[in-house]
C-alpha positions as CSV (number, residue, x, y, z in Angstrom):
1,M,4.6,-11.1,-11.2
2,D,2.5,-7.3,-11.3
3,E,4.3,-4.2,-11.5
4,Y,4.2,-3.6,-7.9
5,M,6.1,-6.6,-7.0
6,L,8.9,-6.2,-10.0
7,E,9.1,-2.5,-8.4
8,I,9.7,-4.1,-5.1
9,N,12.0,-6.7,-6.2
10,D,13.9,-4.0,-8.0
11,L,14.3,-2.0,-4.9
12,R,15.7,-5.1,-3.0
13,R,18.2,-5.8,-6.0
14,R,19.2,-2.1,-5.6
15,I,19.8,-2.2,-2.0
16,A,21.8,-5.0,-2.3
17,T,24.0,-4.0,-5.0
18,L,24.5,-0.9,-2.6
19,K,25.4,-3.2,0.5
20,F,27.4,-5.1,-1.5
21,E,29.4,-1.9,-2.9
22,R,29.3,-0.4,0.6
23,A,27.7,2.4,-0.5
24,S,26.4,5.3,2.2
25,L,24.3,4.0,5.0
26,I,22.1,6.9,4.6
27,I,21.6,6.2,1.2
28,I,20.6,2.2,1.9
29,E,18.6,3.2,5.2
30,D,16.4,5.5,3.1
31,L,15.9,3.0,0.4
32,E,15.0,0.1,3.0
33,A,12.7,2.7,4.4
34,Q,11.0,3.1,0.8
35,L,10.9,-0.7,0.6
36,R,9.1,-0.9,3.9
37,I,6.7,1.4,2.8
38,L,6.1,0.1,-0.8
39,K,5.9,-3.5,0.9
40,A,3.3,-2.1,3.5
41,I,1.0,-0.9,0.8
42,Y,1.5,-4.0,-1.5
43,D,0.5,-6.3,1.2
44,S,-2.1,-4.0,2.7
45,A,-3.6,-3.9,-0.9
46,G,-3.4,-7.6,-1.1
47,A,-5.4,-8.4,2.1
48,L,-8.2,-5.6,0.9
49,F,-8.4,-7.1,-2.1
50,A,-8.5,-10.7,-1.0
51,A,-11.3,-9.6,1.7
52,G,-13.1,-7.9,-1.2
53,E,-13.4,-11.3,-3.2
54,N,-15.6,-12.7,-0.4
55,D,-17.6,-9.6,0.3
56,R,-19.7,-8.0,-2.0
57,R,-20.5,-5.1,0.3
58,L,-16.7,-3.8,0.0
59,Q,-17.0,-4.1,-3.7
60,A,-20.4,-2.3,-3.9
61,S,-19.1,0.3,-1.8
62,F,-15.9,0.8,-3.8
63,N,-17.9,1.1,-6.7
64,E,-20.4,3.7,-5.3
65,R,-17.5,5.8,-4.3
66,E,-16.4,6.1,-7.9
67,L,-13.4,4.4,-7.0
68,G,-14.0,2.1,-9.9
69,D,-14.3,-1.7,-10.7
70,W,-12.9,-4.1,-7.9
71,S,-9.6,-4.9,-9.6
72,F,-6.1,-4.9,-7.8
73,D,-5.2,-1.9,-9.4
74,N,-8.0,0.1,-8.3
75,V,-7.5,-1.2,-4.8
76,Y,-3.7,-0.5,-4.7
77,A,-4.6,2.9,-5.6
78,Y,-7.0,3.4,-2.8
79,V,-4.8,1.8,-0.5
80,Y,-1.9,4.2,-2.0
81,D,-4.1,7.2,-1.5
82,Q,-5.1,6.5,2.0
83,A,-1.4,5.5,3.0
84,V,0.2,9.0,1.7
85,A,-2.4,11.2,3.9
86,L,-1.4,9.3,7.0
87,E,0.4,11.7,9.4
88,P,3.6,9.6,10.8
89,D,4.1,12.1,14.0
90,G,7.2,10.4,14.4
91,H,6.2,6.7,14.2
92,D,7.1,4.5,11.6
93,L,4.9,5.1,8.4
94,A,5.3,1.3,7.0
95,A,3.8,0.2,10.6
96,L,1.1,2.7,10.6
97,I,0.1,1.7,6.9
98,W,-0.1,-2.0,8.0
99,Q,-2.3,-1.2,10.9
100,Q,-4.7,1.0,9.0
101,D,-8.2,-0.6,8.5
102,Y,-8.7,0.3,4.7
103,A,-12.4,-1.6,4.7
104,A,-13.9,0.3,7.4
105,P,-14.1,3.6,5.3
106,L,-15.6,1.7,2.5
107,L,-18.3,-0.1,4.7
108,G,-19.3,3.2,6.3
109,A,-22.3,5.6,4.8
110,V,-21.3,6.9,1.5
111,P,-20.5,10.7,1.9
112,A,-23.3,13.0,0.1
113,K,-21.9,14.5,-3.2
């Protein structure tokens, strides 16, 4: 289990404990939103990483953009950066994160330096 899943599982346990202790619903709802966002980033990074394992173009483009080697940690960092740049405009951020196409920007033209 990687560090990202450990963080997700720790947050799940914290939420369960707060629910058991009948803590403030506002706090629980806030933590549940954080959990959904972390899970969306993790799942999106996992999907992109798996796609890139079978697509050398993704890996090459990732490297050309100076995002580092094709590793889960680097792909996670890329997806995280893309996710925090999203503008939710009243929509559920986790849903927006899941809906993004993270491969498309990598397969487009490499920006000039």
